[in-house]
Structure formats: C-alpha cells, structure tokens
OpenMM code with the backbone's topology and positions (N, CA, C; nanometers):
from openmm import Vec3, app, unit

residues = "MET PRO ALA GLU LEU THR LEU LYS THR ASP THR GLY PRO ASP GLY ASN PRO ARG VAL THR ALA THR GLY GLU ILE ASP LEU SER ASN VAL ALA GLN LEU ILE GLN VAL LEU GLY THR ALA SER ALA GLY THR ARG ARG PRO ILE THR ILE ASP LEU SER THR VAL LYS TYR LEU ASP SER ALA GLY ILE ASN ALA LEU PHE ASP HIS ALA ASP LYS VAL ASP GLY LEU HIS ILE ILE VAL HIS ARG LEU LEU VAL ARG VAL LEU THR ILE THR GLY LEU ASP LYS VAL ALA THR LEU GLU ALA ALA GLN ALA GLY ASP ASP ASN ALA".split()
positions = [
    Vec3(10.1082, 2.8395, 3.6593),
    Vec3(10.0838, 2.9819, 3.6324),
    Vec3(9.9583, 3.0279, 3.7060),
    Vec3(9.9688, 3.1387, 3.7826),
    Vec3(9.8536, 3.1895, 3.8590),
    Vec3(9.7395, 3.2287, 3.7659),
    Vec3(9.6181, 3.2028, 3.8183),
    Vec3(9.4993, 3.2508, 3.7438),
    Vec3(9.5010, 3.3996, 3.7433),
    Vec3(9.4403, 3.4587, 3.6422),
    Vec3(9.4367, 3.6074, 3.6314),
    Vec3(9.3372, 3.6600, 3.7300),
    Vec3(9.3775, 3.7520, 3.8152),
    Vec3(9.2894, 3.8108, 3.9161),
    Vec3(9.3339, 3.9586, 3.9367),
    Vec3(9.2343, 4.0506, 3.9206),
    Vec3(9.2553, 4.1926, 3.9465),
    Vec3(9.1645, 4.2300, 4.0653),
    Vec3(9.2251, 4.2999, 4.1601),
    Vec3(9.1477, 4.3400, 4.2796),
    Vec3(9.1601, 4.4952, 4.2935),
    Vec3(9.0425, 4.5559, 4.3265),
    Vec3(9.0392, 4.6989, 4.3426),
    Vec3(8.9676, 4.7283, 4.4715),
    Vec3(9.0168, 4.8241, 4.5504),
    Vec3(8.9497, 4.8607, 4.6739),
    Vec3(8.9057, 5.0038, 4.6603),
    Vec3(8.7881, 5.0305, 4.7228),
    Vec3(8.7338, 5.1686, 4.7329),
    Vec3(8.6317, 5.1721, 4.8420),
    Vec3(8.5564, 5.2795, 4.8440),
    Vec3(8.4509, 5.2873, 4.9490),
    Vec3(8.3179, 5.2792, 4.8780),
    Vec3(8.2304, 5.1930, 4.9269),
    Vec3(8.0959, 5.1846, 4.8684),
    Vec3(8.0048, 5.2990, 4.9020),
    Vec3(7.8891, 5.3005, 4.8450),
    Vec3(7.7919, 5.4113, 4.8694),
    Vec3(7.7523, 5.4182, 5.0207),
    Vec3(7.7637, 5.3066, 5.0902),
    Vec3(7.7266, 5.3034, 5.2327),
    Vec3(7.8399, 5.3559, 5.3201),
    Vec3(7.9565, 5.3920, 5.2570),
    Vec3(8.0651, 5.4415, 5.3311),
    Vec3(8.1612, 5.3356, 5.3819),
    Vec3(8.1273, 5.2068, 5.3612),
    Vec3(8.2066, 5.0953, 5.4034),
    Vec3(8.3075, 5.0564, 5.2968),
    Vec3(8.4150, 4.9856, 5.3350),
    Vec3(8.5078, 4.9417, 5.2328),
    Vec3(8.4461, 4.8450, 5.1405),
    Vec3(8.4982, 4.8477, 5.0114),
    Vec3(8.4489, 4.7550, 4.9125),
    Vec3(8.5717, 4.7003, 4.8348),
    Vec3(8.5704, 4.5729, 4.8103),
    Vec3(8.6732, 4.5089, 4.7283),
    Vec3(8.6027, 4.4512, 4.6054),
    Vec3(8.6537, 4.4854, 4.4852),
    Vec3(8.5994, 4.4337, 4.3619),
    Vec3(8.6989, 4.3417, 4.2968),
    Vec3(8.6598, 4.2219, 4.2684),
    Vec3(8.7492, 4.1250, 4.2004),
    Vec3(8.7050, 4.0995, 4.0594),
    Vec3(8.8017, 4.0824, 3.9733),
    Vec3(8.7755, 4.0468, 3.8308),
    Vec3(8.8727, 3.9343, 3.7975),
    Vec3(8.8198, 3.8316, 3.7346),
    Vec3(8.9039, 3.7190, 3.6989),
    Vec3(8.8578, 3.5880, 3.7649),
    Vec3(8.9541, 3.5098, 3.8081),
    Vec3(8.9271, 3.3807, 3.8764),
    Vec3(9.0006, 3.3854, 4.0085),
    Vec3(8.9428, 3.3134, 4.1072),
    Vec3(9.0066, 3.3029, 4.2384),
    Vec3(9.0251, 3.1533, 4.2634),
    Vec3(9.1567, 3.1180, 4.2849),
    Vec3(9.1895, 2.9835, 4.3184),
    Vec3(9.3142, 2.9782, 4.4036),
    Vec3(9.3682, 2.8624, 4.4330),
    Vec3(9.4805, 2.8443, 4.5223),
    Vec3(9.6042, 2.9268, 4.4696),
    Vec3(9.6143, 2.9497, 4.3389),
    Vec3(9.7335, 3.0158, 4.2877),
    Vec3(9.7341, 3.1648, 4.3258),
    Vec3(9.6165, 3.2277, 4.3536),
    Vec3(9.6139, 3.3670, 4.3816),
    Vec3(9.5353, 3.4096, 4.5020),
    Vec3(9.4908, 3.3117, 4.5794),
    Vec3(9.4067, 3.3448, 4.6943),
    Vec3(9.4764, 3.4299, 4.8002),
    Vec3(9.6128, 3.4185, 4.8078),
    Vec3(9.6865, 3.5011, 4.8980),
    Vec3(9.6692, 3.6510, 4.8758),
    Vec3(9.6555, 3.6820, 4.7414),
    Vec3(9.6331, 3.8160, 4.6956),
    Vec3(9.5006, 3.8658, 4.7546),
    Vec3(9.3942, 3.7823, 4.7428),
    Vec3(9.2654, 3.8174, 4.7890),
    Vec3(9.2667, 3.8376, 4.9401),
    Vec3(9.3292, 3.7478, 5.0115),
    Vec3(9.3364, 3.7552, 5.1580),
    Vec3(9.4098, 3.8874, 5.2057),
    Vec3(9.5150, 3.9229, 5.1358),
    Vec3(9.5910, 4.0416, 5.1685),
    Vec3(9.5048, 4.1650, 5.1454),
    Vec3(9.4366, 4.1685, 5.0319),
    Vec3(9.3556, 4.2862, 4.9994),
    Vec3(9.2375, 4.3018, 5.0971),
    Vec3(9.1724, 4.1898, 5.1320),
    Vec3(9.0645, 4.1939, 5.2249),
    Vec3(9.1143, 4.2500, 5.3590),
    Vec3(9.2302, 4.1994, 5.4053),
    Vec3(9.2866, 4.2495, 5.5313),
    Vec3(9.3170, 4.4010, 5.5273),
    Vec3(9.3755, 4.4421, 5.4168),
    Vec3(9.4041, 4.5823, 5.3995),
    Vec3(9.2810, 4.6677, 5.3954),
    Vec3(9.1771, 4.6205, 5.3227),
    Vec3(9.0538, 4.6994, 5.3099),
    Vec3(8.9843, 4.7123, 5.4468),
    Vec3(8.9913, 4.6032, 5.5277),
    Vec3(8.9285, 4.6073, 5.6586),
    Vec3(9.0119, 4.6941, 5.7585),
    Vec3(9.1379, 4.7109, 5.7343),
    Vec3(9.2237, 4.7945, 5.8132),
    Vec3(9.2211, 4.7606, 5.9593),
    Vec3(9.2140, 4.6328, 5.9880),
    Vec3(9.2186, 4.5912, 6.1302),
    Vec3(9.0951, 4.6146, 6.2108),
    Vec3(8.9860, 4.6588, 6.1438),
    Vec3(8.8657, 4.6857, 6.2159),
    Vec3(8.7615, 4.5732, 6.1862),
    Vec3(8.6538, 4.5749, 6.2629),
    Vec3(8.5450, 4.4758, 6.2348),
    Vec3(8.4374, 4.5400, 6.1526),
    Vec3(8.4638, 4.6510, 6.0927),
    Vec3(8.3708, 4.7243, 6.0098),
    Vec3(8.3163, 4.6340, 5.8944),
    Vec3(8.1896, 4.6478, 5.8638),
    Vec3(8.1290, 4.5697, 5.7518),
    Vec3(8.2054, 4.6024, 5.6202),
    Vec3(8.2053, 4.5077, 5.5315),
    Vec3(8.2726, 4.5164, 5.4047),
    Vec3(8.1933, 4.4519, 5.2931),
    Vec3(8.1989, 4.5039, 5.1763),
    Vec3(8.1334, 4.4504, 5.0553),
    Vec3(8.2427, 4.3928, 4.9695),
    Vec3(8.2147, 4.2713, 4.9175),
    Vec3(8.3023, 4.2103, 4.8207),
    Vec3(8.2283, 4.1853, 4.6936),
    Vec3(8.2692, 4.2485, 4.5876),
    Vec3(8.1989, 4.2410, 4.4601),
    Vec3(8.2652, 4.1328, 4.3720),
    Vec3(8.1952, 4.0200, 4.3586),
    Vec3(8.2477, 3.9066, 4.2798),
    Vec3(8.1585, 3.8891, 4.1554),
    Vec3(8.0927, 3.9993, 4.1174),
    Vec3(7.9939, 3.9857, 4.0053),
    Vec3(8.0527, 3.9437, 3.8751),
    Vec3(8.1799, 3.9617, 3.8525),
    Vec3(8.2403, 3.9147, 3.7275),
    Vec3(8.3289, 3.7915, 3.7468),
    Vec3(8.3396, 3.7401, 3.8717),
    Vec3(8.4166, 3.6213, 3.8984),
    Vec3(8.3230, 3.4972, 3.8688),
    Vec3(8.3708, 3.4177, 3.7705),
    Vec3(8.2916, 3.2993, 3.7385),
    Vec3(8.3536, 3.1712, 3.7836),
    Vec3(8.4772, 3.1777, 3.8419),
    Vec3(8.5395, 3.0591, 3.8986),
    Vec3(8.5970, 3.0934, 4.0365),
    Vec3(8.5568, 3.0145, 4.1346),
    Vec3(8.6028, 3.0351, 4.2709),
    Vec3(8.6235, 2.8969, 4.3289),
    Vec3(8.7450, 2.8575, 4.3611),
    Vec3(8.7676, 2.7223, 4.4187),
    Vec3(8.7565, 2.7259, 4.5693),
    Vec3(8.7783, 2.6153, 4.6284),
    Vec3(8.7620, 2.5964, 4.7735),
    Vec3(8.8568, 2.6890, 4.8541),
    Vec3(8.9713, 2.7229, 4.7978),
    Vec3(9.0644, 2.8179, 4.8682),
    Vec3(8.9952, 2.9501, 4.8763),
    Vec3(8.9329, 2.9964, 4.7707),
    Vec3(8.8662, 3.1257, 4.7692),
    Vec3(8.7438, 3.1264, 4.8642),
    Vec3(8.6704, 3.0135, 4.8646),
    Vec3(8.5555, 3.0035, 4.9533),
    Vec3(8.5960, 3.0092, 5.0944),
    Vec3(8.7079, 2.9359, 5.1264),
    Vec3(8.7569, 2.9388, 5.2649),
    Vec3(8.8044, 3.0774, 5.3054),
    Vec3(8.8630, 3.1519, 5.2142),
    Vec3(8.9089, 3.2908, 5.2430),
    Vec3(8.7854, 3.3745, 5.2749),
    Vec3(8.6760, 3.3570, 5.2089),
    Vec3(8.5541, 3.4366, 5.2352),
    Vec3(8.5010, 3.3990, 5.3690),
    Vec3(8.4952, 3.2681, 5.4072),
    Vec3(8.4493, 3.2305, 5.5398),
    Vec3(8.5413, 3.2848, 5.6499),
    Vec3(8.6688, 3.2793, 5.6278),
    Vec3(8.7623, 3.3325, 5.7261),
    Vec3(8.7404, 3.4817, 5.7488),
    Vec3(8.7219, 3.5564, 5.6391),
    Vec3(8.7003, 3.7005, 5.6497),
    Vec3(8.5674, 3.7322, 5.7197),
    Vec3(8.4646, 3.6506, 5.6917),
    Vec3(8.3363, 3.6746, 5.7584),
    Vec3(8.3471, 3.6695, 5.9086),
    Vec3(8.4399, 3.5908, 5.9603),
    Vec3(8.4649, 3.5796, 6.1076),
    Vec3(8.5335, 3.7049, 6.1578),
    Vec3(8.5969, 3.7831, 6.0698),
    Vec3(8.6798, 3.8954, 6.1140),
    Vec3(8.6031, 4.0276, 6.1098),
    Vec3(8.4840, 4.0306, 6.0510),
    Vec3(8.4110, 4.1563, 6.0319),
    Vec3(8.2677, 4.1419, 6.0924),
    Vec3(8.1999, 4.2536, 6.1104),
    Vec3(8.0678, 4.2540, 6.1685),
    Vec3(7.9568, 4.2432, 6.0583),
    Vec3(7.9994, 4.2365, 5.9343),
    Vec3(7.9018, 4.2194, 5.8259),
    Vec3(7.9795, 4.2072, 5.6970),
    Vec3(7.9504, 4.0908, 5.6283),
    Vec3(8.0133, 4.0674, 5.5010),
    Vec3(7.9035, 4.0587, 5.3983),
    Vec3(7.9089, 4.1457, 5.2994),
    Vec3(7.8117, 4.1520, 5.1911),
    Vec3(7.8868, 4.1126, 5.0592),
    Vec3(7.8372, 4.0062, 4.9969),
    Vec3(7.9070, 3.9555, 4.8785),
    Vec3(7.8087, 3.9643, 4.7618),
    Vec3(7.8483, 4.0427, 4.6619),
    Vec3(7.7754, 4.0465, 4.5343),
    Vec3(7.8413, 3.9384, 4.4444),
    Vec3(7.7636, 3.8455, 4.4052),
    Vec3(7.8218, 3.7283, 4.3398),
    Vec3(7.7568, 3.7001, 4.2016),
    Vec3(7.8428, 3.6535, 4.1100),
    Vec3(7.7963, 3.6177, 3.9804),
    Vec3(7.6848, 3.5105, 3.9917),
    Vec3(7.5848, 3.5203, 3.9114),
    Vec3(7.4688, 3.4247, 3.9258),
    Vec3(7.5122, 3.2788, 3.9115),
    Vec3(7.6236, 3.2489, 3.8432),
    Vec3(7.6726, 3.1108, 3.8309),
    Vec3(7.7261, 3.0579, 3.9669),
    Vec3(7.7601, 3.1486, 4.0583),
    Vec3(7.8225, 3.1009, 4.1849),
    Vec3(7.7202, 3.1046, 4.3013),
    Vec3(7.6034, 3.1604, 4.2862),
    Vec3(7.5071, 3.1733, 4.3941),
    Vec3(7.4767, 3.0352, 4.4573),
    Vec3(7.4440, 2.9408, 4.3766),
    Vec3(7.4083, 2.8062, 4.4295),
    Vec3(7.5254, 2.7444, 4.5021),
    Vec3(7.6427, 2.7511, 4.4495),
    Vec3(7.7539, 2.6879, 4.5062),
    Vec3(7.7838, 2.7502, 4.6455),
    Vec3(7.7783, 2.8840, 4.6555),
    Vec3(7.8063, 2.9478, 4.7777),
    Vec3(7.6955, 2.9267, 4.8838),
    Vec3(7.5767, 2.9085, 4.8376),
    Vec3(7.4645, 2.8767, 4.9237),
    Vec3(7.4819, 2.7320, 4.9766),
    Vec3(7.5218, 2.6398, 4.8934),
    Vec3(7.5431, 2.5019, 4.9374),
    Vec3(7.6560, 2.4915, 5.0413),
    Vec3(7.7522, 2.5755, 5.0267),
    Vec3(7.8654, 2.5732, 5.1252),
    Vec3(7.8208, 2.6302, 5.2642),
    Vec3(7.7127, 2.7029, 5.2627),
    Vec3(7.6646, 2.7599, 5.3928),
    Vec3(7.7148, 2.9047, 5.4074),
    Vec3(7.7879, 2.9618, 5.3081),
    Vec3(7.8348, 3.0963, 5.3238),
    Vec3(7.7197, 3.1956, 5.3452),
    Vec3(7.5997, 3.1629, 5.2940),
    Vec3(7.4895, 3.2531, 5.3216),
    Vec3(7.4463, 3.2605, 5.4658),
    Vec3(7.4974, 3.1734, 5.5508),
    Vec3(7.4649, 3.1747, 5.6908),
    Vec3(7.5573, 3.2764, 5.7669),
    Vec3(7.6679, 3.3106, 5.7093),
    Vec3(7.7644, 3.4033, 5.7752),
    Vec3(7.7852, 3.5299, 5.7006),
    Vec3(7.7255, 3.5375, 5.5789),
    Vec3(7.7412, 3.6577, 5.5001),
    Vec3(7.6126, 3.6789, 5.4209),
    Vec3(7.5922, 3.8021, 5.3746),
    Vec3(7.4758, 3.8306, 5.2884),
    Vec3(7.5210, 3.8112, 5.1460),
    Vec3(7.4492, 3.7195, 5.0741),
    Vec3(7.4848, 3.6989, 4.9311),
    Vec3(7.3824, 3.7727, 4.8470),
    Vec3(7.4282, 3.8385, 4.7508),
    Vec3(7.3366, 3.9099, 4.6544),
    Vec3(7.3779, 3.8684, 4.5135),
    Vec3(7.2831, 3.8212, 4.4335),
    Vec3(7.3115, 3.7874, 4.2952),
    Vec3(7.3346, 3.9127, 4.2158),
    Vec3(7.4357, 3.9176, 4.1384),
    Vec3(7.4575, 4.0315, 4.0498),
    Vec3(7.3454, 4.0477, 3.9523),
    Vec3(7.3169, 4.1729, 3.9204),
    Vec3(7.2136, 4.2023, 3.8229),
    Vec3(7.2522, 4.1509, 3.6853),
    Vec3(7.1553, 4.1137, 3.6049),
    Vec3(7.1856, 4.0593, 3.4704),
    Vec3(7.2713, 4.1532, 3.3899),
    Vec3(7.2571, 4.2838, 3.4080),
    Vec3(7.3365, 4.3806, 3.3418),
    Vec3(7.4807, 4.3777, 3.3780),
    Vec3(7.5073, 4.3258, 3.4991),
    Vec3(7.6451, 4.3127, 3.5489),
    Vec3(7.7108, 4.1899, 3.4962),
    Vec3(7.6447, 4.1071, 3.4321),
    Vec3(7.6922, 3.9802, 3.3785),
    Vec3(7.7717, 3.9935, 3.2512),
    Vec3(7.9034, 3.9700, 3.2637),
    Vec3(7.9900, 3.9851, 3.1433),
    Vec3(8.0110, 3.8466, 3.0862),
    Vec3(7.9118, 3.7670, 3.0735),
    Vec3(7.9194, 3.6349, 3.0238),
    Vec3(7.9480, 3.6303, 2.8735),
] * unit.nanometer
topology = app.Topology()
chain = topology.addChain("A")
for resn in residues:
    res = topology.addResidue(resn, chain)
    for name in ("N", "CA", "C"):
        topology.addAtom(name, app.Element.getBySymbol(name[0]), res)
C-alpha cells in the first residue's frame, strides 16, 4: 500500500514555483513527487522551492528524486522538517540545493 502523500503546487512569494508535500515520501509514491516537480518546473530551469516542512519520512528514492531535480533547475530551495536536516546534509544534498530548517511553529510533531 502506498504511503500517504499530498502534493500542492503554487507560486511562492518570490514568484517562483513552489511544491508543498505533506505525508511520507518513499518508493511507493516517489513517482508522484517526480511528476509534480516536473510539472511545477514546466520544462524551464527556473528556481523552485520544495516545502517538506511536514514530511518526517523520506527514503532514498525521495532523496534521489531531489538530487535529480536539483540538476534540472538553476536553484533548488528545500524547506525541510528539522528531523531530516541532518540526513539530507549527510547525503550531500546541501551541496546542490539550499536547505532551510522549518521553523518550530511549522512543526506538526
């Protein structure tokens, strides 16, 4: 059974596309994330923000999708749940994307 994942796209305050994810990202639903990221970027290299502030589980498939998308845009800004900051830093994602820890008020723990 796929992990529960809800994805929403809109435009951030900077005018760039933003994808907000709620739930968990793993192999069972990563194709959904990849499709939404591609649609939000609309075939351009325009910077994009991915809000993962309420995502507390992200497996290697999700991490790989983020790395792949970082190669397709000129700026990837990821707002990440505090529980995932260390993991994403260890993977080296902070070398190809800007990681921002979600504010404590954004934490739905």
